[in-house]
C-alpha positions in Angstrom: -187.1 -98.2 -189.1 -184.8 -97.9 -186.1 -183.7 -101.3 -184.7 -184.9 -101.8 -181.2 -182.2 -102.4 -178.6 -182.2 -105.6 -176.7 -183.8 -105.3 -173.3 -181.2 -107.7 -171.9 -178.4 -105.6 -173.3 -180.0 -102.5 -171.8 -180.1 -104.3 -168.5 -176.3 -104.8 -168.8 -175.9 -108.3 -170.3 -174.5 -108.7 -173.8 -175.3 -112.2 -175.0 -173.3 -111.6 -178.2 -170.1 -110.9 -176.2 -170.5 -114.2 -174.4 -170.9 -116.1 -177.7 -167.9 -114.3 -179.2 -165.7 -115.3 -176.2 -166.8 -118.9 -176.5 -166.0 -119.0 -180.2 -162.5 -117.4 -179.6 -161.5 -119.9 -176.9 -162.4 -123.0 -178.8 -159.0 -123.7 -180.2 -157.2 -123.4 -176.8 -159.8 -125.6 -175.1 -159.8 -128.3 -177.8 -156.0 -128.5 -177.5 -156.4 -130.1 -174.0 -158.7 -132.9 -175.4 -157.4 -136.4 -175.5 -159.3 -139.5 -176.8 -161.1 -139.7 -173.4 -163.1 -136.5 -174.1 -166.3 -137.4 -175.9 -167.9 -134.0 -176.1 -166.9 -130.7 -177.6 -167.5 -127.2 -176.4 -171.2 -126.2 -176.2 -172.6 -129.3 -174.7 -174.7 -129.0 -171.5 -172.2 -131.4 -169.8 -168.7 -132.7 -170.5 -168.3 -136.4 -171.3 -165.1 -138.1 -170.2 -164.4 -141.8 -170.9 -163.0 -143.5 -167.7 -162.4 -146.9 -169.3 -158.7 -146.6 -168.6 -159.3 -146.5 -164.9 -160.2 -150.3 -165.1 -156.4 -150.8 -165.3 -156.2 -149.6 -161.7 -157.0 -152.0 -158.9 -159.3 -149.7 -157.0 -159.6 -146.3 -158.6 -160.7 -143.4 -156.3 -161.8 -140.1 -157.7 -160.5 -137.0 -155.9 -162.2 -133.6 -156.5 -161.5 -130.1 -155.4 -162.8 -126.6 -156.0 -160.8 -123.4 -155.4 -160.2 -119.9 -156.7 -157.3 -117.5 -157.0 -158.7 -115.0 -154.5 -157.9 -111.3 -154.8 -155.0 -112.1 -157.1 -157.6 -111.2 -159.8 -157.3 -107.6 -158.5 -153.6 -107.6 -159.1 -154.2 -108.8 -162.7 -156.7 -106.0 -163.1 -154.3 -103.4 -161.7 -151.6 -104.6 -164.1 -154.0 -105.2 -167.0 -152.5 -108.6 -167.5 -154.7 -111.6 -167.7 -152.5 -114.4 -169.1 -151.3 -115.8 -165.7 -154.2 -116.2 -163.3 -155.7 -119.1 -165.3 -152.5 -121.0 -164.9 -152.5 -120.2 -161.2 -156.0 -121.7 -160.9 -155.2 -125.0 -162.6 -151.8 -125.4 -160.8 -153.4 -124.6 -157.4 -156.2 -127.1 -157.8 -153.7 -129.8 -159.2 -151.6 -129.4 -156.1 -154.6 -129.7 -153.8 -155.5 -133.2 -155.1 -151.9 -134.2 -155.5 -151.4 -134.1 -151.7 -153.6 -137.2 -151.6 -151.7 -138.9 -154.4 -154.1 -138.1 -157.2 -153.2 -137.1 -160.7 -155.6 -134.9 -162.7 -158.1 -136.1 -165.2 -160.2 -133.1 -166.1 -160.9 -129.5 -165.1 -163.9 -127.1 -165.2 -163.6 -123.4 -164.9 -166.0 -120.5 -164.0 -165.2 -116.9 -165.1 -167.6 -114.1 -164.2 -167.6 -110.3 -164.4 -169.9 -107.4 -164.5 -169.4 -107.0 -168.2 -167.8 -109.5 -170.5 -164.7 -108.4 -172.4 -164.2 -111.3 -174.9 -160.5 -110.7 -175.3 -160.0 -110.6 -171.6 -162.0 -113.8 -171.0 -160.2 -115.6 -173.8 -156.8 -114.7 -172.4 -157.8 -116.0 -169.0 -159.3 -119.3 -170.3 -156.3 -119.7 -172.7 -154.1 -119.7 -169.5 -156.3 -122.3 -168.0 -156.1 -124.4 -171.1 -152.3 -124.0 -171.4 -151.8 -125.2 -167.8 -154.2 -128.1 -168.3 -152.4 -129.2 -171.4 -149.0 -129.0 -169.6 -150.3 -131.3 -166.8 -152.1 -133.8 -169.1 -155.5 -132.6 -167.9 -158.6 -132.0 -170.1 -160.4 -128.7 -169.9 -163.7 -130.4 -170.1 -166.1 -127.5 -169.7 -166.9 -124.4 -167.8 -169.1 -121.3 -167.5 -168.7 -117.7 -168.5 -171.1 -115.4 -166.7 -171.9 -111.7 -167.0 -173.5 -110.4 -163.9 -173.7 -106.6 -163.5 -174.5 -105.6 -160.0 -172.9 -108.6 -158.5 -169.3 -107.8 -159.6 -167.6 -104.4 -159.6 -166.8 -103.0 -163.1 -163.4 -104.0 -164.3 -163.1 -107.0 -161.9 -163.5 -110.7 -162.5 -164.0 -113.8 -160.4 -162.2 -117.0 -161.3 -163.0 -120.4 -159.9 -162.1 -124.0 -160.9 -163.0 -127.6 -160.2 -160.6 -130.4 -160.7 -161.2 -134.2 -160.8 -158.3 -136.6 -160.5 -157.7 -140.2 -159.6 -155.6 -142.3 -157.3 -155.5 -146.1 -156.7 -156.9 -146.7 -153.3 -153.7 -148.4 -152.0 -151.7 -145.4 -153.0 -153.7 -142.7 -151.2 -151.5 -140.4 -149.2 -153.2 -139.4 -146.0 -150.3 -138.8 -143.6 -151.2 -141.8 -141.5 -147.8 -143.4 -141.9 -145.8 -140.3 -140.8 -143.5 -141.0 -137.9 -141.4 -139.0 -135.5 -138.0 -138.5 -137.0 -139.3 -138.3 -140.6 -137.7 -135.5 -142.6 -139.6 -132.6 -144.1 -138.5 -131.5 -147.6 -139.6 -128.2 -149.1 -140.2 -127.5 -152.7 -139.7 -123.9 -153.5 -142.6 -121.5 -154.4 -142.4 -118.9 -157.1 -143.7 -116.2 -154.7 -147.1 -115.7 -153.1 -148.8 -118.3 -155.3 -152.5 -117.6 -154.7 -152.9 -116.5 -151.1 -152.2 -113.5 -148.9 -153.0 -111.0 -151.6 -155.4 -108.9 -149.6 -152.6 -108.2 -147.1 -150.0 -107.7 -149.8 -152.1 -105.3 -151.8 -152.9 -103.3 -148.6 -149.2 -103.0 -147.8 -148.0 -102.2 -151.3 -150.8 -100.1 -152.6 -149.0 -96.8 -152.5 -146.0 -97.9 -154.5 -145.3 -98.0 -158.2 -146.1 -101.6 -159.3 -144.5 -101.2 -162.7 -141.1 -99.9 -161.9 -138.3 -102.6 -161.6 -136.9 -102.7 -158.1 -133.3 -103.8 -157.2 -134.6 -105.5 -154.0 -136.8 -107.7 -156.2 -134.0 -108.7 -158.5 -135.1 -106.0 -161.0 -138.7 -107.3 -161.1 -141.5 -104.9 -160.6 -143.9 -105.4 -157.7 -146.6 -106.3 -160.2 -144.4 -109.0 -161.9 -143.5 -110.4 -158.5 -147.1 -110.6 -157.4 -148.2 -112.2 -160.6 -145.6 -114.9 -160.6 -147.4 -118.1 -161.6 -148.4 -120.5 -158.9 -146.1 -123.6 -159.4 -147.5 -127.0 -159.9 -145.6 -129.9 -158.2 -147.1 -132.9 -160.1 -143.9 -133.6 -162.1 -141.7 -133.3 -159.0 -143.8 -135.7 -157.0 -144.0 -138.1 -159.9 -140.2 -138.0 -160.0 -140.1 -139.0 -156.3 -142.5 -141.9 -156.9 -140.4 -143.0 -159.9 -137.3 -143.0 -157.7 -139.0 -145.2 -155.2 -139.1 -142.5 -152.5 -141.6 -143.3 -149.7 -143.7 -140.2 -149.7 -145.6 -140.4 -146.4 -147.2 -136.9 -146.5 -147.7 -133.9 -148.7 -148.9 -130.5 -147.7 -149.8 -127.8 -150.1 -149.0 -124.4 -148.5 -151.9 -122.1 -149.3 -154.2 -120.0 -147.1 -153.1 -120.3 -143.5 -149.4 -120.5 -144.6 -146.9 -122.7 -142.9 -148.9 -122.9 -139.7 -152.3 -124.1 -140.6 -151.7 -126.3 -143.6 -149.1 -129.0 -142.5 -151.1 -130.1 -139.5 -154.0 -131.2 -141.7 -152.0 -134.4 -142.5 -150.3 -135.0 -139.1 -151.2 -138.2 -137.1 -152.2 -137.6 -133.5 -149.3 -136.8 -131.2 -146.9 -135.5 -133.9 -145.9 -132.1 -135.0 -143.4 -130.4 -137.2 -140.3 -128.4 -136.5 -139.3 -126.1 -139.4 -135.8 -124.6 -139.4 -135.6 -120.9 -140.3 -132.8 -120.2 -142.7 -132.9 -123.7 -144.3 -134.6 -122.4 -147.4 -134.4 -119.1 -149.4 -137.2 -116.7 -148.9 -138.2 -114.8 -152.1 -137.6 -111.1 -151.7 -141.2 -110.1 -152.2 -141.9 -111.4 -148.7 -139.2 -109.3 -147.2 -140.6 -106.2 -148.9 -144.1 -106.9 -147.6 -142.9 -107.6 -144.1 -140.7 -104.5 -143.9 -143.3 -102.1 -145.4 -146.1 -103.5 -143.4 -144.2 -103.8 -140.1 -145.4 -107.4 -139.9 -143.9 -109.8 -137.3 -142.5 -113.1 -138.3 -145.2 -115.1 -136.6 -147.9 -113.5 -138.8 -145.8 -113.8 -142.0 -145.5 -117.6 -141.6 -149.2 -117.8 -140.8 -150.3 -115.8 -143.9 -147.8 -116.7 -146.6 -145.9 -119.7 -147.9 -142.6 -117.8 -147.4 -141.0 -119.6 -150.3 -142.2 -123.2 -149.6 -145.0 -124.2 -152.0 -145.2 -127.9 -151.0 -143.8 -129.9 -148.1 -142.9 -133.5 -148.6 -142.5 -135.8 -145.6 -140.2 -138.8 -146.2 -138.2 -141.2 -143.9 -134.6 -140.2 -143.3 -133.2 -143.0 -145.3 -135.0 -141.6 -148.5 -133.7 -138.1 -148.3 -130.7 -138.7 -150.6 -132.8 -140.4 -153.2 -135.4 -137.7 -153.0 -132.8 -134.9 -153.6 -131.2 -136.8 -156.4 -134.6 -137.2 -158.1 -135.6 -133.6 -157.3 -132.5 -131.4 -156.8 -134.7 -128.5 -155.7 -135.9 -130.4 -152.7 -134.5 -128.9 -149.5 -134.4 -130.4 -146.0 -136.4 -127.8 -144.0 -137.4 -129.6 -140.8 -138.4 -132.8 -139.2 -141.4 -134.5 -137.5 -141.3 -134.8 -133.7 -143.4 -136.1 -130.9 -144.7 -133.7 -128.3 -144.8 -130.7 -130.7 -148.2 -129.0 -131.2 -148.8 -128.2 -134.9 -145.9 -126.4 -136.5 -143.0 -124.9 -134.5 -140.8 -122.5 -136.5 -137.3 -122.4 -134.9 -133.9 -121.1 -135.7 
């Protein structure tokens, strides 16, 4: 007797593939678990013991959800899936870090038109690796197969992070003053924004060939450079007693739209061109796309992944604690938003 094919599989959803992916990723996920995690994979919800938060005077949970945008399409083009999971965790960690929070746990969502277990496991293993590196539990997630919603060969990747900060240590920019200095922490490249423009400009080139102008990296390698997390650097500043008055994660909106989100009324920033190195991938995009400088700084991070605002007296201590930190500008009264000047 011929075995009847599953109607669900005929409709385009393979339940077995999802189960296989879940089984394969267990080891990577469990490696992120500390004693606070009270549930294993497969539960309807993740359980996280927050008893340790009692040691804080007034613990405040900080949560954020984000994705990696069309960087997933670069991963698909390069057939490389080990980096975008790291991008996701690091991006979300930086987003809550700007308010002074450290991560507790993470949830991921991976969806595609058809599940490829090896591909999904590679992505989630990247998520787990980054979580473990940052002391964050990968508490749970969702893997979805949705033919008709997603194009064949493409995936969607989203994550939610929950962290904690003591209320007295929340960083909201309110203490920023005119004359405070802006330190820049270098990015590894585009991080996770601007990829729609970058792909459009670079689409006709060979993405696998090493290029001298990219220090012998290929375009694909430069575009897939992992989004840097800045948790350890900021923790080093705190440990050195640096008064961190403001933090801005430079994501979508580039150097123009992100910093003003933390500015007090009446203050703006002056960023000094030439005070930091710009990764060569940005120069390639600008030249081939014939993009003016104003649009470049509005779309991309241009080599600055995080801005740190400190009083002038703390600059030396900050640079001693984090040698990569560069003085890239200052806060000023009467400046609207961000002014990029020579």
